[in-house]
C-alpha positions as MATLAB code, in Angstrom:
seq = 'XXXXXXXXXXXXXXXXXXXXXXXXXXXXXXXXXXXXXXXXXXXXXXXXXXXXXXXXXXXXXXXXXXXXXXXXXXXXXXXXXXXXXXXXXXXXXXXXXXXXXXXXXXXXX';
ca = [
     -22.313   50.604   18.800;
     -21.691   50.598   15.073;
     -24.278   48.527   13.231;
     -21.612   46.348   11.558;
     -20.107   45.409   14.926;
     -23.555   44.774   16.375;
     -24.519   42.622   13.391;
     -21.399   40.451   13.838;
     -22.215   40.052   17.526;
     -25.892   39.203   16.938;
     -25.181   36.699   14.164;
     -22.589   35.002   16.349;
     -25.060   34.863   19.242;
     -27.762   33.407   16.970;
     -25.385   30.716   15.674;
     -24.391   29.697   19.191;
     -27.839   29.828   20.790;
     -30.313   28.704   18.129;
     -30.622   26.104   15.388;
     -30.185   28.797   12.738;
     -27.083   28.988   10.578;
     -26.480   32.718   10.763;
     -23.717   32.474    8.149;
     -26.442   32.423    5.467;
     -27.864   35.786    6.604;
     -27.997   38.008    3.526;
     -30.491   40.789    4.208;
     -29.608   44.442    3.855;
     -30.160   46.550    6.952;
     -31.621   49.911    6.053;
     -31.582   52.541    8.813;
     -34.123   55.310    8.331;
     -35.154   58.391   10.230;
     -38.538   58.279   11.956;
     -40.555   59.908    9.183;
     -39.104   57.735    6.398;
     -39.495   54.574    8.465;
     -43.107   55.285    9.435;
     -43.989   56.012    5.820;
     -42.665   52.604    4.720;
     -43.774   50.535    7.708;
     -47.195   52.002    8.455;
     -48.064   54.637    5.859;
     -48.208   57.090    8.772;
     -47.314   57.458   12.454;
     -46.803   54.205   14.343;
     -44.809   52.663   17.194;
     -43.098   49.990   15.045;
     -39.293   50.015   15.363;
     -38.185   47.539   12.690;
     -39.597   45.520    9.821;
     -38.362   42.663    7.646;
     -39.499   42.766    4.021;
     -38.679   39.811    1.795;
     -36.518   40.842   -1.195;
     -35.857   44.255    0.400;
     -34.221   43.689    3.764;
     -34.624   44.878    7.309;
     -35.891   48.399    7.785;
     -34.717   49.820   11.081;
     -35.806   53.056   12.673;
     -32.714   55.035   13.758;
     -32.273   54.318   17.441;
     -29.631   53.938   20.120;
     -28.090   50.567   19.291;
     -26.058   50.639   22.511;
     -29.374   49.898   24.224;
     -29.910   46.166   24.790;
     -33.653   46.348   24.118;
     -33.015   48.068   20.788;
     -30.430   45.414   19.934;
     -33.080   42.769   20.575;
     -35.390   44.486   18.077;
     -32.781   44.012   15.355;
     -32.184   40.416   16.473;
     -35.935   39.755   16.144;
     -35.919   40.941   12.521;
     -32.756   38.959   11.748;
     -34.627   35.864   12.931;
     -37.437   36.692   10.477;
     -34.874   36.989    7.697;
     -33.402   33.590    8.594;
     -36.883   32.061    8.824;
     -37.495   33.277    5.300;
     -34.467   31.303    4.081;
     -35.713   28.011    5.525;
     -36.963   25.440    3.045;
     -39.781   24.478    5.392;
     -42.158   27.407    5.628;
     -44.071   28.069    8.838;
     -47.159   30.152    9.461;
     -46.698   33.803   10.376;
     -48.077   33.349   13.893;
     -45.458   30.695   14.602;
     -42.729   32.851   13.050;
     -43.618   35.648   15.462;
     -43.781   33.278   18.416;
     -40.341   31.870   17.631;
     -38.810   35.304   17.014;
     -40.157   36.596   20.346;
     -38.948   33.496   22.205;
     -35.435   33.906   20.799;
     -35.526   37.659   21.484;
     -36.551   37.037   25.100;
     -33.811   34.438   25.517;
     -31.296   36.974   24.162;
     -32.503   39.575   26.663;
     -32.264   37.138   29.583;
     -28.834   35.920   28.451;
];
């Protein structure tokens, strides 16, 4: 699935199934090969698949985006991007909890 098509689908799903206004999503999505991604995300080898960085965007390890689980990884990072746009800031632990809850709902839907 082309990332643009997937992004449209995920943002639509987020708008319909969460309290987030996905129309304000404005993060770049940067797909990188494994070595480049690991260098940015972990400064070496690691199992991380995606990462949201404020003022930079979403870094995404190149992966099969036809795979539902991989799609949910991108959705998780989109949620972090939308959380970052909220006027009311929440603690990181609660951001992760919310992102995982929405990701799990997406997977069960």
